[in-house]
N, C-alpha and C positions, 0 to 999 in steps of 0.2 A: 255944143260942147268942140272941144279944140279937136283936129284932125291928127290920127298918127304919121301921116304922110303928105308932103305936098299934093299928092296927086289926089287927098280925096278932099270931097268939100267938108266944110264946116257946117253939122247939120242943127238947127234950132231945133229946141225940144218940142214944140208948138209949132203948128202954122195955121193964122188967120184964127185961133183957137181951138184948130183942131188935130189930134194925133198926127206928129208929123211921120207917118207910116207909109208913104209913096213916093216915087219921084228918083229916086236912087238906088232903083235895084239892080242895076251891073256894078255900083261899086257896092252897095251890100253884101252881095254875092263875092264881091273879088274878097273881102273880109272873109268873109264864114267857110268858103268854101278852099278849105287847108289840109294836108294829112299830118301839119305840125304837132308833136306833143306839147300839150299846155301844163298838164299839172306835174309830169314826170322831171322837170326841171328842179321843180320845187317840193315835190312830198319828201317828209323825214320818215316815211314807212318802206322797208324792205319785206319784201315779198317771201322770203326764204323764214322770217320771224315771224311771219303771223300765221295762226291757227285757223280762223276765222276772225271774218268783217261782217259790219251791217253797216249799211248803207241808208239815211233815212230822210224823205223828201217832205216838204211842207207846200200846200198848194193853197193859194190863198187867190179868191174871185168874187167880185161884187160887178151884177148888170151895170150896165147903163141903160135908162128907161127914161121916157118922155114924160118926165113928172114933175120937171121943173117949174122954174116962173113961166106961166104963158106955154105950158108946154115944151119948155125947152130940154135937152137931153143935159141927166144929172145923173151919176154914179146914184146905187142903189145906197151905200154907205153915206152920201149928203142925206138923201132921203132920210134915213134912218134916224139921223139927227136933228131935222127939221118934224119928224111924225115920232115923238118920244114914247107915245103912250099906243102905239099900234104892234100886235104881238110882241116880238121878243125885239123892237127895235130900241130898250132900251140898253141895250149890249152895244150900240154905237162905239161909245170911247174906249171902251172895252176893248172891241174888232180893232181899232183902228191902233189900238197898243201895241194888241199882236200882232199888227203888218210892221211895227216900226221895230220890236223888240229884240231882233235877232242881231241888231245892230248893236246892241246893248250887253247881251248875253254872249256871244262871240268873243269880243273884246277882254268882258271879264273873267270868262273862261282861260284864253289864252295866259293874259295877264297872272289869273292864279297857279301855270304851270300845267292846266289842259293840254289836249291835243285834240280838240272837239273837232264834229263836222257836222256840215246839214247841206241840203239840196234845197232851192228855193224857187217855186213853181209862182209865178204873178203872171194874171191874163193881163191881158192888154187894157181890157177897161178897166182894172184897177189900177192901172198904173196912169191910166190917163184920168181916172176920178181922182187920185192925188194931186196931179196937176190943177184940174177943175177948182177942186178945194183949198189951193194955196197950202196943202200940206207938206211943205219944203221940211218937216220935221220928220217927216216919214222918208220921205225921200232923200233926204241926207244923211240920217240912219242907213239907208240902204246902199247909198254912196259910199260909206264909210267901209262896208263891207266887200263893194264889189269893184272899188277904184284905189282904196290903198293897199301896196305890196302887202304889206304885215299881215291882211289879213286872206288875203286872196289864196294860201294852200289848206285854206277851214271851208273855204265856203264856194260851192256851185250854182249856178246858173240854168235852170234846165228852160229849153224853149218848150213854147205851146200852140195852140189856134190865138192868134188875137182876141177873137171874139168868143171864147171859150166853146166854141162849136162843137159838136160832137160827129166824130168823122164818119160814122157808114150814114145818115142822113144826109150829107154836106154834100153839095152838087159838085160834083169832082170838078170842075173846071177854079173853084174856088176856095179848095183845100189850101193848093201853093199859096193863094192869097193871102189864108187866114196865115200860113205859116211864113211868109215873106214880112207882111203887115209888123209882125210880133219883134221880128229881128230889127230891123229897120227901126221902129219905133224905141224898141230896147238902144239900141246905138246911140241914135238922139237923146235919150236922156242919159243912158251910163258910158257912151265913147266907144268907139270902135275897136279898143283895146279888150274891152270887159265882152263886146258881142265876140271877140275871137276865139274865147273862152268858153264858149256856150255850145256842148256838143253832143249832150243828151236832148230827149224830148220826152215831157210829159204830157201823154194824151187827155182831155177834159171826159171828166167821166169813166178813166180809164177804158174808153169806148177802142175798142178795137175792131174793123170793121172783115167780114168776112166773105162778100162778095169777091169772088177775083180779079174783077176790072178794078173798083173801088181800091181794093188791097195793091195791086199791083201801082195803080197813080200814086196811093198813099206815101208808100216807100220810096218812087219814083220821086215824088215832091221832096221828101226829107232828104235824101242826097246829094237830090241837086241843090237844095239849101244846106250841105255841107255837114249834117248830122250824122252822125258816127253811132250812134243808140237810143232805143228806144225804152221807154218803160211799159213792160205789159203787165195784166192779170193774170194769175195761173190760167185761172179756170174759161181765158179766151182762146187757149191757145192748146192745140194737141198735136202730139207723133204725128210722121208721116203716113203711118198704119190706121190712124184714129183712135190709138190710145192716149190715156190721160200719161201728163209728165209725170216720170218717175220721181220718187220722194228726193233721190239726192241731185236730180236734174233742175230744183226748182233752184239750186243753190250755185251754178255756176252760170256764165253769159250762154245764151242759147242761137241759136243762127235762124232768122224768121223769113221764110222763104213765101216766096208769091209767084202763083205764076198767074199770067190773063190768060181772055179767053182765045188769045192768039198764040199761045204756047208759047208766050216771051217767059223770061223768070229772072227777080229780080231778089235780092237779100239784105238784113242788115241785120247787124246784134240787139238782142233782148236782154234785157237784165228783166228776172220775173219778180213781179209781187206776190208776195204768199199772201195768204188767205182775204177775204174779203174788207169792205173798208167799213173799220171801227176806229175812230179819233182814238181810243185806248188804245191801241198797239203805239202810237208813236208815241202820245200824251206820258203815258206810262212808260215808254224806252223798250216795250216786249221786243222790238227786233235784236236789243242787246242780249238778252237772256236767252231769246231763239239760237243765238247765233253762239252763246256760249254752248246749248249742245252739239254744236256741228264742230268737225275738223276737216283738215285736210282734206283734199280726195284727187284722184285722176281726172286731168283733161289734156288730151292728146296723152304725152307720151312723159307728162308731167306734174307731180304732187302742188297743189294749188288750195290758197284757203278760200273755203268756202264764204259765199258774200250774200246775206241776206237781207234783201230790198225791200223796202217800204214806204208808203206816203200816205197822209192824211191832210186834211184840209186845217190847217194852222191857228185858225182862230174861232172854229164854230166846236161849238158844245161845250161844258162845265169843266169836264177832265181837260180840253185843251185849254181852255181860259184859264183855269187854275191849278190844277195838278202836274201840267207841264214846266213850266217853270221849275219845280220844283223836285220833280224827277229829274230833270235835264240837268241838272247840277250835280244831285246825288249821284248819280252814273258815273257821268263824268271825273266826279271828286274822287270816286271809288275806285276806276280805272288810273287815275294819279297815286293813289295813294297805296296800292297794289305796288305799284312799280311797273305796270305794264303797258303804259303808253306807248308803245311802239311793238310790243310782242303777246303773243295770245290772242284774245279777241279785242278787237280795235275798232273803231270806228273809221268810215273809210267812204269817201266820193266815189259816181260810178264811172267817171271817168277816169279816176285818176287808178281805181280798181284795173281798169280795160288796160290802162298804159303802162302799167306794172307787169301784168299779163303779156304786152307787145314787150317788152325790155327782155322777159324771159324766154323771147322764142316762142311765143303761143300765139300762133293765127287765127283769126275767125273762123276759119273752115276747119280748126280745130273743133269749135264748137258744136253740140249736139244739135241738130236742124229739127224745126217746128214748122207749125204753120196754122192758121186762124181756125177755129173750131168749125166742125160741118165740113171744110174743103176736101175729106177722105173719099166724104162718098159722093163728093162731085169728079174728084179726079181716079176713084175706081172704074167710073162709067166714061171718062172722056179721057181717050189716049192723045197726049201734049203733042204728040207729033203730026197729030188731025184736027186739033183743037180748032173750034171756030166761035165763032158769037153765036152763033144759032143753034150750034150741038151742045154748048154752055147751057144756054138759056131753057132750052129743051131738055136738058136733065135736072134744070134747078126746077123748074113747073111739074118737071113729074115726079119730085120728090117732095115737094110741099103738097104731092097730090097722095102720096104713098105712106108719107112718115110724119106723122104727129108734131116728131120733137126736131125734124128739119126747120131753119129759117135762114136767111139773109140780114135778116137785122143788127148784124154782129154781138160781139157780148162785150159787158162793161164789169165793173167792181159787183155788180147785183146783179142777177135773173128775175126781179118782180116786177122791177119799173120797165114801160116802155117808152122811146122817145120817138116813137114811130105813130103808133094803136091810138085812136082815138082822136090825133092832132091833125085832121086834114084840111082843117081851117089855118093851120099856122102852116105846114109842110106845103101845101097849094101854091099859096101866095109867095112860101121863100124859093119858093122854084119858079113862080112866074118872074119875081125880081131878079133872079139870078141869072135867067135865061135874056132879059131884058137888057140886064145891064152888059153881061156878054155881047150879045147883038149890036149894041150899041160903039161898044168901046173895044172892042178886039179888032177890028179891020183898023181904028183908026192909032192903035199900039203897035201892031205892026207896019206902018206906016214908018211911025215917026214913036218910037220907046219913050223920050223925053214928055209926052203928053200926057204920062203921069204925074206929071208936077201940076199940072193945072187942076185950079179951085173944085171945077166942077167935076171932073174926074173924082177927084179926094174925098168930096161930097157923098155922090154917089156910089162909090167902094163903101164909106163910111155904112150907110144905112144897109147896102146888101149883105156887111159883115157882121151886122148888129142884129139885124133879122134871126142867124140862124143862130143868138145866144142859146145857150141847152134849158135855162133858165124859165124861156117863156114855153116851154112841154115839159117841165120840171115840176111845176107847182100846180098842176091842174088848171080846168077851163076857169075863165072870169077874169079880175085885173089884170094876170099875166097875158093871156093870149088877147086881152084887148090892146096891151101894147105893142103885141108884136104886131096887130093889124093898123094901129097909129103908124107904126116905123113901116112896114110895108106901103102904105099911102103917100107916104114922106118921100119914102124911094124910088116908086114911079113916078110921082110926079118930078122929080129931080131927070132921071133919064130920060122922060118923056119931054124937056125942055129942051129947047135948041143951043 
């Protein structure tokens, strides 16, 4: 991709066939870490004309698995194409179409006089899979949305963990590596200007850590990488007194506060994803109908439009594959035909909404505070001014003994699945590989940051991040945990080699 300034290097989209996701961390941070508005200069919306808004995101992911020729790394999408008679693999072509179709839908809607909005969340695994499969048709459709100024006001990319790692059980030193790797890879494919506009973050599985130190380091890493806001599931957060969010509170930005075990505090803006994970919500444009029932409400000392935030898989399930195109066009045509493209209930993207609030004089300090669930139980027993790791861990241990509902596993879009329980055969190797990676490379990188451009570092980082993909713990024991074991063995061999 071409660079935006003489001081920034031109990034190849791949290096030695692997994702270009490390090596130029300082340059990437210089692009992403800024406070300039990115949607405000081009938005055609005015805050005072909007009653309520809805922001929809599409989450797209396929894991990387060691199941190609002679055990090579391939995208699970490629595996689906190569094994069409296994399970739902016959949907491979449909899935591929879903990954590309917003590049057709948005231009068509704009041409038809609509004012659409969409947020896109694609894992690094998936983007690399498109490159591996030479699916330039998909990538070019996405580049059309991302790089053509005509469509930039309508589309917002959300950052994510490169290899779809669930944050609560990801080794803390790897949190920032995933975040940086996605930014690096995204810039290599779509360019620096596109990365500069990525201000919101979409966590895999909507998983929010609630251990004080993990959450603190997570938010710290996000802010260091330039992110302004985070999408969170409503049931994964609580008010500071431990109560659930009030009804109206779900429809305005919140300020997610994290205290670590040393008593340090950090915060980031959170947009609240309402309800559970159900593709019908986005596929049938439910956020639009939910927003129609909302009004303007007080935020600070000003009346502002409510926002209904929602995300769903963009390809998975019959409703998304078949009903979404019908309802997407139907709703945007309805909005257009009622003459209310810019007034009443309108679509909006997350950063666009927050920048409109900024322009109206509303600061993040005006947002209601919240924290990760279960943390009230900790902080009512630990005085922040006297906090220590020993004091926090002692209280956590006591709560686990006395409160059956207490846990430090974090919370996600669902409470009936665990990414920890029963997966010791994945988690222990995952933690071992991470520790070995950091033991070898952290001192070297500290002495010479450019070492991250070396091929051995790139390969070792790849296996470290790949092993943390949530899919190896989502689908149960069997072939998926076997994939994890194979990735671990290869990663350990790479790290052990001189």
